[in-house]
C-alpha positions in Angstrom: 32.8 134.8 116.1 35.7 136.7 117.8 37.2 137.2 114.4 34.1 138.4 113.1 33.5 141.1 115.2 37.2 142.3 114.8 36.3 142.3 111.1 33.4 144.4 111.6 35.4 147.0 113.8 38.8 146.7 112.0 37.7 145.4 108.4 38.9 142.3 106.7 42.6 141.8 105.8 41.2 142.2 102.2 39.3 145.4 103.0 42.6 146.7 104.7 44.4 145.9 101.4 42.2 147.5 99.0 41.9 150.5 101.3 45.7 151.1 101.7 46.1 151.0 97.8 43.4 153.9 97.4 45.5 157.0 97.4 47.6 155.7 94.7 44.6 155.6 92.6 43.7 159.2 93.6 47.7 160.0 92.7 46.6 158.4 89.1 43.3 160.6 88.4 45.3 163.3 89.4 47.8 162.8 86.2 45.1 162.0 84.0 44.9 165.7 82.7 48.6 166.4 82.4 48.5 162.6 80.4 46.0 163.8 78.1 47.7 167.3 77.3 50.7 164.9 76.1 51.1 164.1 71.8 51.4 160.4 70.8 54.8 160.9 70.4 55.1 162.4 73.9 53.4 159.7 75.4 55.4 157.0 73.8 58.5 159.0 74.9 57.5 158.3 78.8 59.0 155.0 78.5 62.4 155.8 77.6 61.9 158.6 80.5 60.8 155.9 82.7 63.7 153.6 81.6 66.3 156.2 82.4 65.4 157.1 85.9 65.2 153.5 86.7 68.7 153.3 85.4 69.8 156.2 87.8 68.5 154.1 90.8 64.8 154.6 91.2 62.5 151.7 91.5 59.4 150.3 90.2 57.4 151.0 93.0 58.9 154.8 92.6 57.2 155.3 89.3 54.6 152.9 89.5 51.8 155.9 89.5 53.1 157.9 86.4 53.2 154.2 84.6 50.0 153.4 85.7 48.6 156.7 84.4 50.3 156.3 80.7 49.1 153.1 80.4 45.3 154.1 81.1 45.8 157.2 78.3 47.4 154.5 75.7 44.4 152.5 76.6 41.6 155.1 76.1 43.5 156.5 72.8 44.1 153.3 71.1 41.4 150.5 72.2 39.0 153.2 73.7 39.0 151.6 77.3 39.8 153.4 79.9 40.7 151.2 83.2 38.0 151.9 86.2 39.7 152.8 89.4 38.9 149.3 90.7 40.9 147.8 88.0 44.0 150.2 88.7 43.7 148.5 92.4 43.9 145.1 90.7 46.8 146.1 88.7 49.0 147.0 91.8 47.8 144.0 93.6 49.8 142.0 90.2 52.5 144.1 90.3 53.0 143.6 94.3 53.4 139.6 93.1 49.9 138.4 94.4 46.7 136.7 93.0 44.0 139.7 92.3 40.6 137.9 92.3 38.2 139.7 90.2 34.6 138.7 88.7 33.8 137.9 85.6 33.3 140.7 83.3 35.7 142.9 85.3 38.1 143.4 82.7 40.7 141.1 83.7 42.7 141.5 80.4 42.8 145.4 80.2 44.3 145.1 83.8 47.3 143.1 83.2 48.5 145.8 80.7 49.2 148.1 83.7 51.7 145.9 85.7 53.3 144.3 82.5 53.8 147.4 81.2 55.3 148.7 84.5 57.6 145.4 84.6 58.4 145.5 81.4 60.5 148.6 81.7 63.4 146.6 83.6 64.1 145.6 79.8 64.1 141.6 81.1 60.7 141.1 79.6 57.2 140.4 81.2 55.0 137.3 80.7 51.6 137.0 80.2 50.2 133.2 80.7 46.9 132.0 79.7 45.4 128.8 79.3 45.0 128.2 75.3 46.2 129.5 71.9 43.4 131.2 70.8 43.4 133.1 74.4 47.1 134.0 73.9 46.7 135.4 70.4 43.6 137.0 70.9 44.5 138.9 74.3 47.9 140.1 72.9 46.3 141.4 69.5 43.6 143.2 71.5 46.1 145.0 74.0 49.0 145.0 71.3 47.9 148.8 70.4 48.1 149.7 74.2 51.9 148.9 74.6 52.8 150.0 71.1 51.4 153.2 72.0 53.8 153.6 74.7 56.7 152.3 72.1 56.7 148.6 73.5 56.9 145.8 71.3 54.8 142.5 71.7 55.3 138.8 71.1 53.1 136.2 71.0 54.4 132.3 71.5 52.1 129.6 69.7 52.4 125.8 69.2 53.9 124.5 66.3 55.8 128.0 65.7 59.4 127.6 64.2 62.1 128.8 66.5 63.1 131.8 64.8 59.6 133.0 65.8 59.2 131.8 69.1 62.8 133.4 70.2 62.1 136.7 68.7 58.3 136.6 70.7 60.6 135.8 73.7 62.6 138.8 73.0 59.8 141.3 73.1 59.0 143.6 76.1 55.8 141.6 76.4 55.3 138.2 75.4 51.7 136.5 75.6 51.6 132.5 75.6 50.6 129.4 77.5 51.3 127.7 80.3 52.5 124.6 78.4 54.8 126.3 75.8 56.3 128.4 78.3 57.4 124.9 80.0 57.9 123.3 77.5 60.4 126.0 75.9 62.4 125.6 79.2 62.7 122.0 78.7 63.9 122.2 75.1 66.0 125.4 75.5 68.0 122.6 78.3 68.3 120.4 75.4 69.7 122.4 73.1 73.3 122.3 71.9 74.0 126.5 71.7 73.1 129.0 73.7 72.3 131.2 70.6 69.6 128.7 69.9 67.8 129.6 73.4 64.5 130.9 73.1 63.4 132.1 76.4 65.5 134.6 78.2 66.0 134.5 82.2 62.2 134.0 84.1 61.6 137.9 85.1 57.9 138.6 86.0 54.7 136.5 84.8 51.3 137.2 85.4 49.5 134.0 85.0 45.8 134.4 83.9 42.9 131.6 85.1 45.7 131.3 87.7 43.5 128.6 89.3 43.5 126.6 86.3 46.9 126.8 85.7 48.6 126.5 89.1 46.0 124.3 90.6 44.0 122.2 88.1 47.6 121.8 85.7 49.4 121.1 88.6 48.5 117.6 88.8 50.2 117.5 85.2 53.7 117.4 84.8 55.5 118.5 81.6 57.1 115.7 80.0 59.0 115.5 76.8 59.9 111.9 75.6 60.7 109.2 73.5 59.9 105.8 72.0 60.6 103.0 75.0 61.8 99.7 73.8 59.0 98.0 74.7 56.2 96.5 72.3 52.4 97.0 72.2 51.4 93.2 72.2 50.7 92.6 75.5 47.9 95.6 76.0 46.0 93.5 73.6 46.7 89.9 75.5 45.9 91.9 78.6 42.9 93.8 77.4 40.9 90.2 76.6 41.6 88.7 79.9 40.6 91.7 81.8 37.2 91.7 79.9 36.4 88.0 81.4 36.8 89.4 84.9 33.5 90.5 86.7 33.2 93.9 89.1 33.4 93.1 92.9 34.3 89.4 92.3 37.3 89.4 90.3 38.2 93.0 90.9 37.4 95.9 93.4 37.3 99.4 92.3 38.0 102.6 95.0 36.3 105.3 93.1 37.1 107.3 95.7 41.0 107.2 95.4 40.8 105.9 91.3 42.3 102.7 92.2 41.5 99.3 91.2 42.5 95.9 92.6 42.7 92.4 91.3 41.0 89.9 94.5 42.2 86.6 95.0 39.6 85.0 92.4 40.7 87.3 89.7 44.5 86.9 90.2 44.0 82.9 90.1 42.2 83.8 86.5 44.4 86.1 85.4 47.2 83.4 85.9 45.2 80.9 84.3 44.2 82.9 81.4 47.7 83.8 80.7 49.7 80.4 81.8 52.1 81.8 84.6 52.4 80.5 87.9 52.8 84.0 90.0 51.6 87.1 88.7 53.3 88.9 91.5 56.8 87.3 90.8 59.6 89.8 89.9 59.7 87.9 86.2 56.2 88.8 85.6 56.2 92.4 86.8 55.7 93.7 83.1 52.4 91.5 82.6 51.2 93.0 86.2 51.6 96.4 85.1 49.7 95.6 81.7 47.1 94.0 83.5 46.6 96.5 86.2 46.3 99.3 83.3 44.0 97.4 81.4 41.6 97.1 84.9 42.0 100.9 85.1 41.4 101.5 81.5 38.0 99.4 81.4 37.0 100.6 85.5 37.8 104.2 85.9 38.6 105.6 82.7 35.0 106.9 80.9 34.4 106.8 77.0 33.1 110.4 76.5 34.0 111.6 79.8 37.6 111.2 80.3 38.0 110.8 76.8 36.4 110.5 73.0 37.2 108.6 70.2 37.7 110.2 67.1 39.4 109.2 63.5 40.6 105.9 65.0 42.1 107.6 68.0 41.8 108.1 71.5 42.0 112.0 72.6 41.9 112.9 76.0 39.5 115.3 77.2 40.2 117.9 80.2 38.4 117.2 83.1 38.2 121.2 84.2 37.5 122.8 80.8 35.8 120.1 78.8 38.4 120.9 75.5 40.3 117.8 74.2 43.8 118.0 74.9 45.3 118.0 71.2 48.7 115.6 71.0 48.7 114.4 74.6 48.8 111.0 75.6 48.3 109.2 78.9 52.0 107.8 79.9 52.5 104.6 81.9 50.9 102.2 79.3 47.8 103.5 80.2 46.8 105.3 77.0 47.9 101.8 75.0 45.4 100.4 77.6 42.7 102.8 76.3 43.6 102.0 72.8 43.4 98.5 73.3 40.1 98.8 74.9 38.7 100.8 72.1 40.3 98.4 69.7 42.0 101.4 67.7 45.7 101.3 66.7 47.9 100.9 69.6 50.7 103.5 69.5 54.3 103.1 70.9 55.2 103.7 74.7 57.5 106.5 75.3 60.1 107.1 78.2 60.6 110.5 79.6 63.7 112.4 77.7 63.1 115.7 80.0 60.3 117.0 82.5 59.0 119.6 85.2 56.1 120.2 87.2 54.4 123.6 86.4 54.9 124.2 90.3 58.6 124.3 90.1 58.7 125.9 86.4 56.8 129.0 87.8 58.7 129.2 91.2 61.4 129.9 88.8 60.5 133.3 87.9 61.9 136.3 89.4 57.9 137.4 90.6 54.8 136.0 89.6 51.2 137.1 89.8 47.7 135.6 89.0 44.1 136.8 87.8 40.8 135.1 88.1 37.5 134.9 89.4 38.1 132.1 91.9 40.7 131.5 94.2 39.8 132.4 97.8 39.0 128.7 98.0 42.4 127.9 97.3 44.3 130.6 99.2 45.9 128.3 101.3 47.4 126.3 98.7 48.6 129.2 96.7 50.4 130.4 99.8 51.9 127.2 100.8 53.2 126.1 97.1 54.1 129.5 95.4 54.3 132.1 98.0 51.2 134.1 96.7 49.1 136.1 98.7 45.2 136.3 97.2 43.0 139.6 97.5 39.8 140.4 95.7 39.0 143.4 94.0 35.5 145.1 94.3 33.5 145.0 91.7 32.8 148.1 89.3 29.4 147.8 89.7 27.2 145.9 92.5 26.9 142.4 91.7 23.1 141.6 91.7 23.0 138.0 90.3 20.3 135.9 92.2 22.0 132.3 93.3 19.0 130.1 94.4 19.6 127.2 96.3 20.6 123.7 94.8 17.4 121.6 94.1 18.2 117.4 95.0 15.9 114.7 93.2 16.0 110.6 93.9 17.2 110.1 90.5 19.2 111.1 87.4 16.1 111.0 85.3 14.1 113.5 87.3 16.7 116.1 86.9 17.4 116.0 83.6 13.7 116.6 83.3 13.6 119.4 85.6 16.4 121.2 83.9 14.3 120.4 80.7 11.1 122.1 81.7 13.4 125.3 83.7 14.9 125.6 80.0 11.8 125.9 78.3 10.4 128.5 80.7 13.3 130.5 79.9 13.0 130.0 76.6 9.7 131.0 76.4 10.6 134.1 78.2 13.2 135.1 75.9 15.8 134.4 79.0 19.1 133.3 77.3 20.5 130.4 79.2 23.9 128.4 79.5 23.8 125.2 80.9 27.3 123.7 82.4 27.8 119.9 82.4 31.1 117.9 83.8 31.1 115.7 81.0 30.2 115.4 77.1 27.9 112.2 77.7 25.7 114.5 80.0 25.4 117.3 77.6 24.3 115.0 74.9 21.5 113.7 77.3 20.6 117.2 77.7 20.8 118.0 74.3 18.6 114.9 73.3 15.7 115.7 75.7 15.5 119.7 74.0 15.8 118.4 70.6 12.5 115.8 71.7 10.8 118.6 73.0 12.1 121.1 70.0 13.8 123.3 71.6 16.6 124.9 69.7 20.1 124.9 71.1 23.6 125.2 70.9 25.9 122.3 72.3 29.7 123.6 73.3 32.0 120.5 74.4 35.2 118.9 73.3 33.5 117.5 70.0 32.6 121.3 68.8 35.5 123.4 70.2 36.4 124.5 66.6 33.4 126.2 67.2 33.7 127.8 70.3 34.2 131.3 69.8 31.3 131.6 67.4 28.6 129.9 69.8 29.7 131.8 73.2 29.4 135.1 71.1 25.8 134.5 70.7 25.1 132.8 73.8 23.6 136.2 75.1 21.5 136.6 72.5 17.3 136.5 73.7 16.3 132.9 74.5 19.4 131.4 73.1 20.3 127.9 74.9 23.9 127.1 75.0 24.9 123.7 76.9 28.6 123.9 77.7 31.1 121.0 79.0 32.1 122.1 82.2 33.9 126.1 81.4 34.5 125.4 78.1 34.3 129.1 76.8 36.2 130.2 79.5 37.9 133.5 78.9 35.2 135.3 76.7 32.3 137.1 78.2 28.7 136.5 77.0 27.1 140.0 76.3 23.7 140.1 76.4 21.3 142.4 74.4 18.6 145.0 75.8 15.7 142.5 75.6 18.1 139.8 77.1 18.6 142.0 80.3 14.7 142.9 80.1 14.1 139.1 80.7 16.1 138.7 83.4 19.6 138.5 82.2 21.9 135.3 81.6 20.2 131.8 83.7 23.1 129.5 84.6 21.6 126.1 85.3 24.3 123.5 86.8 23.4 119.6 86.2 25.7 118.5 88.5 28.3 119.7 91.2 32.2 119.8 90.3 34.5 118.0 92.8 36.3 121.6 93.1 33.8 124.6 94.4 35.9 126.8 92.0 34.2 125.4 89.0 31.5 125.7 90.2 32.0 129.3 91.2 33.2 129.7 87.5 30.0 128.7 85.7 27.9 130.7 88.2 30.6 133.8 87.1 29.5 133.7 83.4 26.1 135.4 84.7 26.1 138.9 86.2 28.8 140.6 84.6 29.1 144.7 85.3 26.3 144.9 87.3 23.8 143.1 84.7 20.7 140.8 85.9 21.0 137.0 86.4 20.8 134.1 88.1 22.1 130.4 88.9 20.9 127.3 89.8 22.3 123.7 90.2 20.0 120.8 89.8 21.7 117.2 92.0 20.1 114.1 92.1 21.6 111.0 94.6 22.8 109.5 91.1 25.8 112.2 90.4 29.1 111.0 91.4 29.9 113.6 93.8 26.7 113.2 96.0 26.8 109.3 95.6 30.6 108.7 96.7 30.5 111.4 99.3 27.2 112.0 100.9 24.8 109.6 99.3 23.6 107.7 101.9 23.2 110.2 104.1 21.2 112.8 101.9 18.8 109.6 100.9 17.9 108.7 104.3 17.2 112.4 104.9 15.2 112.6 101.7 13.1 109.4 102.4 12.4 110.3 105.6 10.5 113.7 104.5 8.5 111.0 102.2 9.8 112.3 99.3 9.0 110.3 95.9 9.8 109.9 92.5 9.9 113.4 90.5 9.6 115.4 93.6 12.8 117.5 94.8 13.8 119.5 98.0 15.9 122.9 98.0 17.2 123.9 101.4 20.5 125.4 102.4 21.5 121.9 104.9 21.4 120.2 101.2 24.3 122.9 99.7 25.8 122.9 103.0 26.7 119.0 102.8 27.5 119.2 99.3 30.0 121.7 99.8 31.4 119.7 102.6 31.9 116.9 100.1 33.4 119.3 97.9 36.0 120.3 100.7 36.8 117.1 101.4 37.5 116.1 97.7 39.7 119.4 97.5 41.9 118.3 100.2 42.5 115.1 98.6 43.7 116.8 95.4 45.6 119.0 97.3 47.0 116.0 98.8 47.9 114.3 95.2 50.0 118.2 94.0 51.8 118.1 96.9 52.7 114.6 96.9 53.7 115.5 93.3 55.9 118.7 94.2 57.8 116.6 96.8 58.5 113.9 94.5 59.5 116.7 91.8 61.5 118.6 94.1 63.9 115.6 94.8 64.2 115.8 90.9 64.4 119.6 90.7 67.6 120.0 92.6 69.2 117.0 90.2 67.6 119.1 87.2 69.5 122.4 88.4 72.8 121.0 88.3 72.7 118.8 85.3 71.5 122.0 83.5 73.8 124.3 85.2 76.1 121.7 84.0 75.1 122.0 80.4 74.9 125.6 80.7 78.7 126.0 81.9 79.7 123.8 79.0 77.9 126.1 76.3 79.2 129.2 77.6 82.6 128.1 76.1 86.2 127.5 75.8 87.4 128.9 79.0 84.3 127.6 80.9 85.0 123.9 79.4 88.4 124.2 80.1 87.8 124.6 84.0 85.4 122.4 83.7 86.9 119.5 83.0 89.9 120.5 85.2 87.3 120.2 87.8 85.8 117.1 86.3 89.3 115.6 86.3 89.7 116.5 90.2 86.5 114.8 91.0 87.1 111.8 89.1 90.6 111.6 90.8 89.2 111.8 94.3 86.7 109.2 93.6 89.4 106.8 92.7 91.2 107.5 95.7 88.6 107.3 98.1 88.0 103.7 96.6 91.8 102.7 96.7 92.8 104.3 99.9 89.6 104.5 102.1 91.3 105.1 105.3 93.2 108.0 103.7 96.5 106.0 104.1 98.9 105.5 101.0 99.3 101.6 100.3 101.0 99.6 98.0 98.3 97.8 96.6 96.3 101.3 96.4 98.7 102.9 94.5 98.8 100.1 92.1 94.8 100.3 91.8 95.1 104.2 91.4 97.6 103.7 88.3 95.4 100.7 87.0 92.2 102.9 87.0 94.2 106.2 85.6 95.9 104.3 83.2 92.3 103.3 81.7 91.5 106.3 81.7 94.4 108.4 79.9 95.8 106.1 77.8 99.3 106.1 79.9 100.8 103.2 80.9 100.7 102.1 84.9 104.9 102.2 84.8 104.7 106.1 83.5 102.1 107.1 86.1 104.3 105.5 89.1 108.0 107.3 87.6 106.5 110.6 88.4 107.5 112.8 90.9 104.4 112.7 92.9 105.0 113.5 96.6 104.0 110.6 99.0 103.9 112.3 102.5 100.3 111.6 102.3 97.5 110.5 100.1 96.1 113.8 100.2 99.8 115.1 99.1 99.8 112.2 96.5 96.4 113.0 95.7 96.9 116.7 94.8 100.1 116.0 92.6 98.2 113.5 90.4 95.0 116.3 89.8 97.9 119.0 88.8 99.9 116.5 86.6 96.5 115.3 84.7 95.4 119.2 84.2 99.0 119.7 82.7 98.6 116.5 80.4 95.1 117.9 79.4 96.7 121.6 78.6 99.4 120.0 76.7 97.1 117.4 75.2 94.5 120.4 74.2 97.5 122.3 72.4 97.7 120.2 69.9 94.4 121.2 68.3 93.2 124.4 66.9 91.5 126.4 69.9 88.2 126.5 68.1 88.0 122.9 67.0 89.4 121.5 70.2 86.6 123.6 71.7 83.9 122.5 69.9 84.6 119.0 70.1 84.9 118.9 73.8 81.5 120.4 74.0 79.9 118.0 72.0 81.9 115.2 73.9 80.3 116.5 77.3 76.6 117.5 75.8 76.3 113.6 74.9 77.4 112.5 77.7 75.5 114.3 80.1 72.3 114.1 77.8 72.7 110.3 77.6 73.2 109.8 81.4 70.3 112.1 82.2 67.8 110.3 79.9 68.9 107.0 81.8 68.4 108.9 85.0 65.3 109.8 84.5 64.2 106.4 83.7 65.3 105.1 86.5 63.6 107.7 88.6 60.2 106.7 86.8 60.3 102.8 87.6 62.1 104.2 91.4 58.9 105.9 92.0 57.0 103.2 91.0 58.6 100.6 93.2 59.0 102.9 96.2 55.2 102.8 96.8 55.2 99.4 98.2 57.9 100.2 100.9 55.0 101.2 102.6 53.7 98.0 103.2 56.8 97.5 104.9 56.5 100.4 107.3 58.6 102.5 105.5 58.0 105.9 104.4 58.0 105.9 100.4 58.9 109.3 100.1 62.0 109.0 102.3 63.0 105.7 100.3 62.7 107.9 97.2 64.9 110.8 98.0 67.5 108.3 99.6 68.1 106.3 96.7 67.1 109.3 94.0 70.1 110.7 95.9 72.1 107.5 95.3 71.2 107.3 91.9 72.1 110.9 91.3 75.5 110.4 92.4 76.5 107.2 90.8 75.3 109.1 87.3 77.4 112.3 88.1 80.6 109.7 88.8 79.8 108.2 85.4 80.0 111.4 83.7 82.9 112.2 85.4 84.5 108.8 84.3 83.0 108.8 80.9 84.3 112.8 80.2 88.0 112.1 81.5 88.3 109.0 79.1 87.0 111.0 76.5 88.9 114.0 76.5 92.4 112.0 77.3 91.7 109.9 73.9 90.6 112.9 71.7 93.4 112.7 68.7 94.5 115.9 67.0 94.7 114.7 63.9 91.0 112.9 63.6 89.0 116.1 65.1 87.4 117.8 61.7 84.7 120.4 61.5 82.9 118.3 59.2 82.2 115.8 61.8 81.2 118.3 64.3 78.9 119.8 61.4 77.4 116.5 61.2 76.9 115.7 64.3 75.3 119.4 65.2 73.0 119.1 62.1 71.8 115.4 63.5 71.2 116.5 66.9 69.1 119.8 65.7 67.2 117.7 63.5 66.4 115.0 66.2 65.3 118.0 68.5 63.0 119.4 66.1 61.5 116.2 65.5 60.5 116.1 69.2 56.3 116.8 70.1 55.4 117.6 73.2 52.4 117.4 75.2 51.5 117.5 79.1 51.1 114.5 81.7 48.5 114.1 84.5 50.2 112.2 87.4 48.0 112.0 90.7 46.9 108.9 89.4 49.6 107.7 87.2 48.0 109.0 84.0 50.7 110.7 82.8 50.5 112.3 79.0 53.5 112.4 77.2 54.9 113.1 74.0 54.2 111.6 70.6 57.3 109.0 69.6 60.2 111.4 69.6 63.8 110.3 67.9 66.0 109.3 70.8 69.1 112.0 71.7 71.5 110.8 70.0 74.4 107.8 71.2 74.6 107.2 67.3 75.7 110.6 66.5 79.4 110.7 65.0 81.7 110.8 68.0 83.4 114.4 68.3 86.9 112.7 68.6 87.0 112.1 64.6 87.8 108.3 65.2 84.8 107.6 62.9 83.0 105.2 65.1 79.8 105.9 66.8 80.0 108.2 69.9 78.4 104.8 71.8 81.0 102.6 70.5 83.7 105.1 71.1 84.2 107.8 73.9 80.5 107.2 75.4 82.7 104.2 77.0 
């Protein structure tokens, strides 16, 4: 109450923020006439002028007013669009590193040109991140004349783009692309073998379009590059046959809230009997249990034409937030194979992780990020907590006049669908266009069938018709046109209305079910009422809807029956809307917990990933960097030997023998030769220092026997092969560790704490092994056997392997990770760079 009173007196934080920016808007407007007076050449020359001022100490904030004025003029000259004052406000919010919440139709695409141009002036690049290739290409082509009119180059990153074109796109002043492409290019760059092959530059500034979709919805989806695992697929078919004989609520129980499924004692007995095993939960049957659990989830949790579709003998994932097919993506951890067994299609081989990162940690690497969307305030707390991003709502250019009507709730889904069809028929009769939003392909086809029975012409836009998306959305605003869309398919494209449609009441939005996230409902409503257009929206619900049934069903049913409701009747009341919003709030909090959980685990790996990628970078930077790195590795390796052989820090005869024995294995020198050196024995520290100095000297002398260029390349490949192979095994170990620690809670242990502790220990062991393998390989390299041909062969093989890797994303939360299709293993079978003629795994990798 007090907050509301204070807001009336002083204004809300949002209102104060917008008011603070208005003087700059006025200053930009004052420059309009002077900008119009410039010739095209003089306007383009402004870019060099701004860059010169930056080089002399000016900041981006110092030149913001003039830069925005120049962009506004270029936009008018080249695309005949003039940013409104509220769009200038939105651009300034984006430049400040915040989220600009702008309603649908307010011109976010044009708004982005303002801060993108300003931040690109530093010469470090600026990225526009969007949800799919089509929007990235469309927006880049649409706004390209604006940038080119100011002398700037625009690049677009698309899937399946060759490396040279991809690298060129990243080196443009401004680059458009999708979150997946940007994230996977980061992972791919850190699997490459030369800095000149890196596609991306340092991550400087990014605007994330549809920021709620990418940084919230997709945040449960770690990006994964994977290769084939060793396990076969026969167990999936066996497990599927066993599961088909089980009965729900007798042999297994389903927790729909948490999307989990558990065998009962009766079910366990049946599975053990069917498989001929004594104890399903014994250690030797872990793999069998895993397959049984995934088969249960495939049959009980994942629904055909809702979570996935089957097309051309293939299981294809459907994005729950957009309704689009996620081309090329596969659930990991065996779930996709379980679905393939369920649908009786070819079971593809399982994969293992080679590289991975969450979107949260990828975007947090940018020096500055900002975001645009029509719906962000409901997740403002998460944006601030995870990304340190504030949210500011930008006023609409014209008042919003859309009529958002109360929800109507029915006892059954059949009654609800009939009411939806009646409303649609009425709208079409009056010439009012309608957009029907559904939460699944299945529901969209039910509505389509009902309309077809009534002879009502309509279009269906879902994952099965995504190729015609642009055409369908383009025509959705014509008089009397009926469009059924799965969730927010078509998001990013405005539905434009004709004069006749406006006179008939504008676009009517009909929601057939509430989504778990309020944002998705708001996005659907936001398709109507753009730029002051008339419009209306209404949601039709029933007690059969998943959200209502699981979270509010009994309460609502009791209340409705108390009022004597019968089949075919509905209730419209603010209390219903409030109850549904409460259920959505609970689900949103649960989803936030899942995303936070994913991030907490990935933060552990993120620190380790940074170390490994920094290691690779140092290796790739060249000869001097490698020499210093090798000396550091040798020093660390000797230190670890001493900590094992002389744990109390005192020289002992047994300890000295152990030190020389280990060093003999690594360097190839005899123990007697090492022991005869004039090392100081005043203390273990002085002995360790002398040994390190001696080995570094031996390394330098050993290295001088090679040509400088040749030895640098050989060392580079030795280090890269060692690091990459160790990292791959470590990721595999962390995958298993993450699964196993979840059961520690039963022993009153915190799984996250256990994961952090064991992941750290595993990483420390991995780094020790890397140092041992590198030291061994370096000292065993022979001058007479290192050849340019062997190194070229390795490089060609590794590049071929990397080019063959196919990439996709993954949904964590419910263990349903999507991963890459089959990719070759990164290469232990490469020829060893020492020139021995043996495979790397049989030579220096040992």
